[in-house]
Rosetta silent file (secondary structure, phi, psi, omega in degrees, C-alpha in Angstrom):
SEQUENCE: MKRFVFPRWANKTVPLVGVVLGAAPVYLICLIWYGASPKTTDVGYEPKQPVPYSHALHAGELGIDCRYCHNTVERAAHAAIPPTETCMNCHARVRTKSAKLEPIRTGFQTGAAVEWKKVHDLPDYVYFNHRAHVTRGVGCVTCHGRIDQMPEVYQFAPLSMGWCLDCHRHPEPNLRPPSEVTNMTWTARDPEADGAKLRQANHINPPTDCSTCHR
SCORE:     score description
SCORE:     0.000 S_00000001
   1 L     0.000  129.177 -176.929  -28.137  -38.769 -102.388 S_00000001
   2 L   -73.009  132.270 -179.387  -27.916  -36.013 -104.986 S_00000001
   3 L   -73.635  134.607 -179.536  -25.111  -33.519 -104.402 S_00000001
   4 L   -79.726  133.909  179.539  -26.192  -29.910 -103.844 S_00000001
   5 L  -123.814  124.491  177.594  -24.733  -27.415 -106.320 S_00000001
   6 L   -62.557  141.212  177.538  -24.921  -23.677 -105.756 S_00000001
   7 L   -65.647  157.882 -175.684  -26.557  -21.791 -108.632 S_00000001
   8 H   -59.274  -35.165 -176.972  -24.277  -19.809 -110.938 S_00000001
   9 H   -65.043  -19.377 -179.378  -25.569  -16.441 -109.642 S_00000001
  10 H   -64.646  -22.108  178.719  -24.176  -17.254 -106.185 S_00000001
  11 H   -62.763  -25.507 -178.402  -20.681  -16.498 -107.521 S_00000001
  12 H   -73.426  -17.767 -178.445  -21.616  -12.815 -107.575 S_00000001
  13 H   -73.407  -22.257 -177.776  -22.087  -12.738 -103.803 S_00000001
  14 H   -64.131  -52.148  177.120  -18.375  -13.201 -103.142 S_00000001
  15 H   -65.933  -30.621  179.864  -17.253   -9.728 -104.349 S_00000001
  16 H   -65.167  -43.255  177.321  -20.376   -8.212 -102.771 S_00000001
  17 H   -62.836  -38.354  178.904  -19.432   -9.650  -99.374 S_00000001
  18 H   -63.610  -40.005  178.219  -15.912   -8.324  -99.861 S_00000001
  19 H   -65.058  -43.749  179.932  -17.192   -4.810 -100.537 S_00000001
  20 H   -62.089  -47.381 -179.128  -19.458   -4.916  -97.471 S_00000001
  21 H   -65.935  -34.169  179.149  -16.715   -6.186  -95.194 S_00000001
  22 H   -72.176  -33.712 -178.190  -14.275   -3.613  -96.576 S_00000001
  23 H   -83.999  -22.329 -176.176  -16.708   -0.714  -96.117 S_00000001
  24 H   -58.194  -46.169  179.456  -17.936   -1.736  -92.662 S_00000001
  25 H   -62.291  -38.381  178.223  -14.870   -0.428  -90.728 S_00000001
  26 H   -63.839  -43.788  179.077  -15.026    2.912  -92.578 S_00000001
  27 H   -60.927  -45.388 -179.178  -18.730    3.195  -91.854 S_00000001
  28 H   -64.226  -40.497  178.347  -18.233    2.430  -88.153 S_00000001
  29 H   -62.213  -45.279 -179.925  -15.396    4.963  -87.850 S_00000001
  30 H   -64.510  -39.926 -179.468  -17.514    7.686  -89.487 S_00000001
  31 H   -64.886  -44.131  179.224  -20.516    6.794  -87.323 S_00000001
  32 H   -67.908  -41.387  179.559  -18.508    6.952  -84.088 S_00000001
  33 H   -60.520  -47.113 -178.608  -16.740   10.159  -85.164 S_00000001
  34 H   -70.461  -39.863 -178.230  -19.995   11.918  -85.980 S_00000001
  35 H   -65.355  -27.713 -178.334  -21.823   10.493  -82.972 S_00000001
  36 L   -99.681    1.713 -178.299  -19.137   11.761  -80.598 S_00000001
  37 L   -75.156  154.060  178.733  -18.629   15.132  -82.246 S_00000001
  38 H   -57.779  -30.329 -179.324  -19.715   18.322  -80.433 S_00000001
  39 H   -63.304  -27.937 -178.078  -22.290   18.984  -83.153 S_00000001
  40 H   -93.805  -40.555 -170.134  -24.096   15.824  -82.097 S_00000001
  41 H   -91.991  -24.684 -169.471  -23.527   15.627  -78.358 S_00000001
  42 L  -109.261  -37.697 -177.796  -23.522   19.214  -77.117 S_00000001
  43 L   -60.309  127.406 -178.252  -25.836   21.494  -79.111 S_00000001
  44 L    89.446   -0.823  178.848  -29.086   21.757  -77.197 S_00000001
  45 L   -61.382  125.193 -174.670  -27.544   20.444  -73.957 S_00000001
  46 L  -140.605   83.372 -178.428  -29.751   21.784  -71.148 S_00000001
  47 L   -70.727  152.825  177.140  -28.946   20.415  -67.694 S_00000001
  48 L   -77.646  124.086 -176.950  -31.397   20.763  -64.839 S_00000001
  49 L   -92.248  155.518  179.854  -30.156   23.470  -62.486 S_00000001
  50 L   -66.712  -22.249  176.396  -30.593   23.506  -58.675 S_00000001
  51 L  -130.178  130.590 -178.108  -32.473   26.823  -59.040 S_00000001
  52 L   -76.121   68.515 -179.100  -34.777   27.539  -62.017 S_00000001
  53 L   -75.379  127.819 -178.572  -33.037   30.768  -62.940 S_00000001
  54 L  -105.143  113.362  174.195  -34.593   32.355  -66.025 S_00000001
  55 H   -69.705  -28.904  177.999  -32.369   34.430  -68.267 S_00000001
  56 H   -61.349  -35.621  177.862  -35.498   35.305  -70.257 S_00000001
  57 H   -77.507  -54.237 -172.262  -36.815   37.063  -67.152 S_00000001
  58 H   -72.684  -51.513 -178.493  -33.635   38.601  -65.770 S_00000001
  59 H   -82.594  -31.927 -177.440  -31.705   39.479  -68.952 S_00000001
  60 H   -84.194  -73.553 -175.388  -34.767   39.775  -71.187 S_00000001
  61 H   -66.014  -43.071 -176.627  -37.733   41.317  -69.371 S_00000001
  62 L   -86.643  -17.582  176.333  -35.754   43.082  -66.642 S_00000001
  63 L    71.099   28.063  178.102  -32.829   44.027  -68.882 S_00000001
  64 L   -72.256  126.732 -179.215  -30.081   43.117  -66.414 S_00000001
  65 L   -64.964  141.718 -179.402  -26.703   43.368  -68.137 S_00000001
  66 H   -51.497  -36.884 -173.308  -24.743   40.120  -68.435 S_00000001
  67 H   -74.293   -8.727  176.419  -21.811   41.698  -66.590 S_00000001
  68 H   -67.470  -39.762  178.368  -23.814   42.269  -63.435 S_00000001
  69 H   -95.301  -45.634 -179.678  -23.618   38.561  -62.694 S_00000001
  70 L   -94.920   70.948 -167.183  -20.726   37.467  -64.925 S_00000001
  71 L   -83.644    8.316  179.138  -18.535   40.331  -63.796 S_00000001
  72 L  -111.605    1.565 -173.149  -15.141   38.967  -64.874 S_00000001
  73 L   -61.186  -26.280 -179.174  -15.757   38.538  -68.621 S_00000001
  74 L   -93.588   -5.258 -174.682  -13.878   41.750  -69.436 S_00000001
  75 L  -124.902  -15.010 -173.394  -10.989   41.069  -67.054 S_00000001
  76 L  -141.244  169.616  179.939  -10.386   37.320  -66.945 S_00000001
  77 L   -68.538  -34.596 -175.891  -10.436   34.164  -69.030 S_00000001
  78 L  -102.899  146.195  173.687  -13.495   32.798  -67.234 S_00000001
  79 L   -87.388  114.358 -172.674  -16.954   34.263  -66.894 S_00000001
  80 L   -63.242  141.948  169.055  -17.565   34.188  -63.156 S_00000001
  81 L   -83.795  126.295 -173.905  -20.561   32.366  -61.729 S_00000001
  82 L   -64.563  140.421  174.190  -22.218   34.893  -59.409 S_00000001
  83 L   -71.888  165.085 -179.662  -22.077   34.196  -55.670 S_00000001
  84 H   -61.680  -25.665  178.225  -25.320   33.967  -53.695 S_00000001
  85 H   -60.266  -36.110  178.732  -24.632   37.472  -52.400 S_00000001
  86 H   -65.018  -41.733  178.177  -25.260   38.816  -55.904 S_00000001
  87 H   -64.461  -40.020 -175.801  -28.608   37.059  -56.058 S_00000001
  88 H   -74.771  -12.412  173.583  -29.561   38.321  -52.610 S_00000001
  89 H   -55.695  -35.703  177.337  -28.917   41.926  -53.643 S_00000001
  90 H   -99.137  -44.200 -170.167  -32.397   41.684  -55.148 S_00000001
  91 H   -81.924    4.378  167.076  -33.928   38.648  -53.509 S_00000001
  92 L   -71.947  -17.648 -178.966  -33.463   39.902  -49.982 S_00000001
  93 L  -125.201  -19.792 -177.404  -36.514   42.014  -50.905 S_00000001
  94 L  -109.477  126.621  179.707  -38.002   40.288  -53.951 S_00000001
  95 L    51.055   52.339 -175.570  -39.829   36.934  -53.662 S_00000001
  96 L   -69.779  -16.114 -177.056  -38.378   36.369  -50.221 S_00000001
  97 L  -110.667    3.620 -176.556  -40.647   33.389  -49.520 S_00000001
  98 L   -63.409  129.149  178.738  -40.371   31.598  -52.868 S_00000001
  99 H   -65.073  -30.450 -178.774  -39.672   27.878  -52.468 S_00000001
 100 H   -65.431  -24.722 -177.134  -37.713   27.899  -55.731 S_00000001
 101 H   -96.690    9.080 -178.582  -35.172   30.256  -54.149 S_00000001
 102 H   -58.385  -41.277  176.844  -34.605   28.178  -51.030 S_00000001
 103 H   -60.982  -31.447  178.641  -31.136   26.977  -52.191 S_00000001
 104 H   -69.417  -47.844 -178.529  -30.123   30.621  -52.651 S_00000001
 105 H   -64.724  -39.790  179.326  -31.284   31.657  -49.193 S_00000001
 106 H   -65.897  -43.631  178.593  -29.701   28.601  -47.578 S_00000001
 107 H   -63.055  -37.491  178.962  -26.412   29.180  -49.371 S_00000001
 108 H   -66.066  -38.913 -179.198  -26.411   32.803  -48.317 S_00000001
 109 H   -75.251  -34.782 -175.888  -26.994   31.889  -44.658 S_00000001
 110 H   -97.547  -17.330 -176.450  -24.500   29.012  -44.512 S_00000001
 111 L    84.319    4.623  179.472  -21.876   30.288  -46.951 S_00000001
 112 L   -82.441  137.444 -179.517  -22.199   27.146  -49.070 S_00000001
 113 L   -75.985  144.569  173.761  -22.051   27.674  -52.826 S_00000001
 114 L   -73.683  132.825 -175.395  -24.991   26.711  -55.004 S_00000001
 115 L   -85.219   75.357  176.332  -23.956   23.787  -57.193 S_00000001
 116 L   -68.290  145.366  178.752  -24.745   25.237  -60.617 S_00000001
 117 L   -97.406  128.404 -177.619  -24.182   22.853  -63.530 S_00000001
 118 L   -69.286  131.755 -179.780  -21.914   24.100  -66.278 S_00000001
 119 L   -93.977  -51.155 -178.657  -23.610   24.270  -69.677 S_00000001
 120 L   -96.193   89.144 -172.042  -20.756   25.398  -71.936 S_00000001
 121 L  -114.478   98.394  179.069  -18.048   23.010  -70.789 S_00000001
 122 L   -75.462  154.038  177.028  -15.012   22.858  -73.061 S_00000001
 123 L   -58.780  156.184 -177.419  -12.551   19.943  -72.784 S_00000001
 124 L   -63.786  -23.826 -178.470   -9.685   20.393  -70.346 S_00000001
 125 L   -86.465    6.396  179.834   -7.182   20.532  -73.209 S_00000001
 126 L  -111.388  129.718  176.923   -8.862   23.615  -74.712 S_00000001
 127 L  -104.542  127.760  177.868   -8.010   27.133  -73.560 S_00000001
 128 L  -132.854  133.269 -177.713  -10.578   29.864  -74.080 S_00000001
 129 L  -116.027  111.098  179.148  -10.255   33.462  -72.909 S_00000001
 130 H   -61.705  -42.274 -176.862  -13.481   35.450  -72.509 S_00000001
 131 H   -57.870  -43.109 -177.498  -11.591   38.703  -72.080 S_00000001
 132 H   -62.414  -28.668 -178.930   -9.803   38.347  -75.404 S_00000001
 133 H   -90.193  -47.322 -175.744  -13.101   38.007  -77.218 S_00000001
 134 H   -63.573  -42.855 -176.822  -15.382   40.376  -75.318 S_00000001
 135 L   -73.043  -11.289  179.259  -12.965   43.302  -75.331 S_00000001
 136 L  -104.269    3.587  173.144  -12.513   42.970  -79.089 S_00000001
 137 L    97.149   21.912  172.970  -16.189   43.075  -79.893 S_00000001
 138 E   -91.275  112.721 -174.126  -17.365   39.463  -80.080 S_00000001
 139 L   -70.276  153.800  177.233  -20.876   39.617  -78.649 S_00000001
 140 H   -56.015  -36.817 -176.102  -22.247   37.183  -76.082 S_00000001
 141 H   -65.113  -24.387 -178.947  -24.949   36.207  -78.574 S_00000001
 142 H   -60.711  -44.783 -177.488  -22.360   34.886  -81.045 S_00000001
 143 H   -97.428  -32.125 -173.247  -21.426   31.920  -78.850 S_00000001
 144 H  -104.302   -5.911 -179.567  -24.368   31.719  -76.444 S_00000001
 145 L    73.813 -167.658 -178.541  -27.302   32.635  -78.662 S_00000001
 146 L   -77.991   75.932  177.963  -30.276   34.690  -77.482 S_00000001
 147 H   -54.490  -35.104 -177.158  -29.731   34.117  -73.795 S_00000001
 148 H   -68.291   -4.183  177.742  -32.315   36.808  -73.101 S_00000001
 149 H  -116.177    9.902 -176.636  -34.982   34.505  -74.559 S_00000001
 150 L  -103.357  111.178  173.310  -34.005   31.326  -72.700 S_00000001
 151 L   -60.120  -37.402  173.658  -36.060   30.346  -69.631 S_00000001
 152 L  -132.315  134.230 -174.898  -33.334   27.734  -69.074 S_00000001
 153 L   -71.170  134.382  173.404  -29.916   28.020  -70.675 S_00000001
 154 L  -130.682  163.310 -179.954  -28.933   25.471  -73.300 S_00000001
 155 L   -77.288  120.957 -174.971  -25.899   25.186  -75.538 S_00000001
 156 L   -88.026  -42.093 -174.714  -26.583   27.158  -78.691 S_00000001
 157 L  -111.217  156.891 -177.887  -23.405   26.634  -80.741 S_00000001
 158 L   -66.653  -29.679 -177.709  -21.309   23.478  -81.319 S_00000001
 159 L    56.852   26.600  178.887  -18.131   25.063  -79.897 S_00000001
 160 L   -81.053  167.044 -179.566  -16.174   22.554  -81.983 S_00000001
 161 H   -61.134  -41.716  179.860  -12.656   23.239  -83.233 S_00000001
 162 H   -64.001  -39.401  179.311  -13.911   23.726  -86.772 S_00000001
 163 H   -64.396  -42.439  177.679  -16.567   26.175  -85.614 S_00000001
 164 H   -66.597  -42.219 -179.095  -14.009   28.251  -83.724 S_00000001
 165 H   -65.370  -35.544  177.037  -11.521   28.181  -86.600 S_00000001
 166 H   -58.168  -40.527  179.695  -14.187   29.384  -89.041 S_00000001
 167 H   -72.349  -41.145  179.180  -14.617   32.490  -86.915 S_00000001
 168 H   -62.781  -36.380 -179.435  -10.883   33.041  -86.433 S_00000001
 169 H   -77.611  -28.120 -178.043  -10.357   32.849  -90.182 S_00000001
 170 L  -144.360   76.131 -173.526  -13.273   35.103  -90.992 S_00000001
 171 L   -81.469  -13.539 -171.708  -14.344   37.096  -87.893 S_00000001
 172 H   -47.745  -48.558 -176.822  -15.973   40.055  -89.661 S_00000001
 173 H   -65.015  -17.798 -176.721  -19.650   38.948  -89.394 S_00000001
 174 H  -102.074    6.268 -178.115  -19.238   38.397  -85.637 S_00000001
 175 E   -96.160  144.722  176.817  -17.635   41.718  -84.753 S_00000001
 176 L  -147.804  168.124  175.260  -19.446   44.651  -83.158 S_00000001
 177 L   -59.261  135.216 -179.915  -18.431   47.715  -81.144 S_00000001
 178 H   -53.512  -26.237  178.542  -17.123   46.493  -77.759 S_00000001
 179 H   -69.924  -12.855 -176.154  -19.718   48.678  -76.068 S_00000001
 180 H  -109.163   12.237 -173.139  -22.438   46.495  -77.617 S_00000001
 181 L   -62.554  -30.737 -178.919  -21.138   43.045  -76.665 S_00000001
 182 L   -97.201    1.614  179.731  -23.930   42.394  -74.173 S_00000001
 183 L   -83.898  106.435 -174.758  -26.654   43.933  -76.321 S_00000001
 184 L   -70.086  -22.369 -175.141  -28.622   40.935  -77.580 S_00000001
 185 L  -100.597    0.491 -177.734  -30.638   42.879  -80.133 S_00000001
 186 L   -69.601  135.588  175.194  -27.772   44.806  -81.758 S_00000001
 187 L  -137.099  146.448  177.768  -27.339   44.149  -85.476 S_00000001
 188 L   -83.104  147.658  176.070  -24.948   45.595  -88.032 S_00000001
 189 L   -66.695  -39.218  178.035  -26.283   47.346  -91.113 S_00000001
 190 L  -140.099   92.611 -174.534  -23.739   45.463  -93.208 S_00000001
 191 H   -50.876  -41.275 -177.759  -22.038   42.700  -91.162 S_00000001
 192 H   -70.302  -51.825 -176.837  -19.227   42.170  -93.645 S_00000001
 193 H   -68.327  -45.570  179.992  -18.372   45.811  -94.344 S_00000001
 194 H   -65.619  -39.044  178.284  -18.902   47.019  -90.768 S_00000001
 195 H   -64.507  -38.168  179.451  -16.978   44.028  -89.405 S_00000001
 196 H   -64.532  -38.443  178.378  -14.089   44.741  -91.755 S_00000001
 197 H   -66.057  -43.408 -179.805  -13.888   48.332  -90.491 S_00000001
 198 H   -66.244  -37.476  179.055  -13.943   47.169  -86.870 S_00000001
 199 H   -62.585  -43.810 -179.099  -11.280   44.549  -87.601 S_00000001
 200 H   -70.019  -44.841 -176.990   -8.988   47.129  -89.107 S_00000001
 201 H   -65.140  -35.798 -177.009   -9.646   49.784  -86.472 S_00000001
 202 L   -99.858    7.755  177.183   -9.092   47.414  -83.538 S_00000001
 203 L    54.051   51.359 -178.151   -6.182   45.507  -85.140 S_00000001
 204 L   -92.477  118.542  179.010   -7.973   42.195  -84.877 S_00000001
 205 L  -142.465   79.268 -173.884   -6.036   39.281  -86.372 S_00000001
 206 L   -60.220  129.760  178.936   -7.157   36.033  -84.682 S_00000001
 207 L   -73.943  154.687  179.235   -4.422   33.389  -84.662 S_00000001
 208 L  -125.639    8.564  178.286   -5.091   29.924  -86.046 S_00000001
 209 L   -76.046  156.926 -173.983   -2.019   28.039  -84.817 S_00000001
 210 H   -58.600  -37.394 -174.499   -2.536   25.072  -82.473 S_00000001
 211 H   -68.058  -11.594  178.830   -0.947   26.748  -79.440 S_00000001
 212 H   -63.025  -44.083 -177.746   -3.690   29.392  -79.379 S_00000001
 213 L  -109.627  -20.955 -178.399   -6.178   26.970  -77.835 S_00000001
 214 L  -112.882   94.517 -174.297   -4.025   23.980  -76.909 S_00000001
 215 L  -111.234    0.000    0.000   -1.480   25.147  -74.369 S_00000001
């Protein structure tokens, strides 16, 4: 029986296999890192809510200010989820028979909270203070996008550490007069120049050390 001999070109496959095997772990690490990053997993996140509340209708068409429902953004770290009593201020008289609002009416009668699903949910090891941003002129639209055009709220920005640090290092384009923080259509004539003036006038110097967000 004639002995099989590999052709000479087969010798070139040995270094090729070595390169592939050496690069495979790096490729897998990069793939997992990117696949699990906020830019991949969170942007566009749009959970189904127990009540089809439309920000496009309430904040957009009706012009209800964000602070009517989220009334702690200027005083506390968290933006409060409105209780059913806030909803019933209007809906005790408006669309009182709507089937879509049944969870609101039931919650109001029983005292049970409506189980809203959080859209912008930062990790437990991250500290974020709404008051610190809103009172210094960072508009709602900067982090949440055009809420007034969303029939259902979805996550607009990545909210990743890099994204936050970019703003802390260069906040000027995202600054506006504090009186305009909930105005979705407000725009600066010159974001850089106007932002620089606001930064200086309001003594804004965002920290970038780890303890700012990781406490």
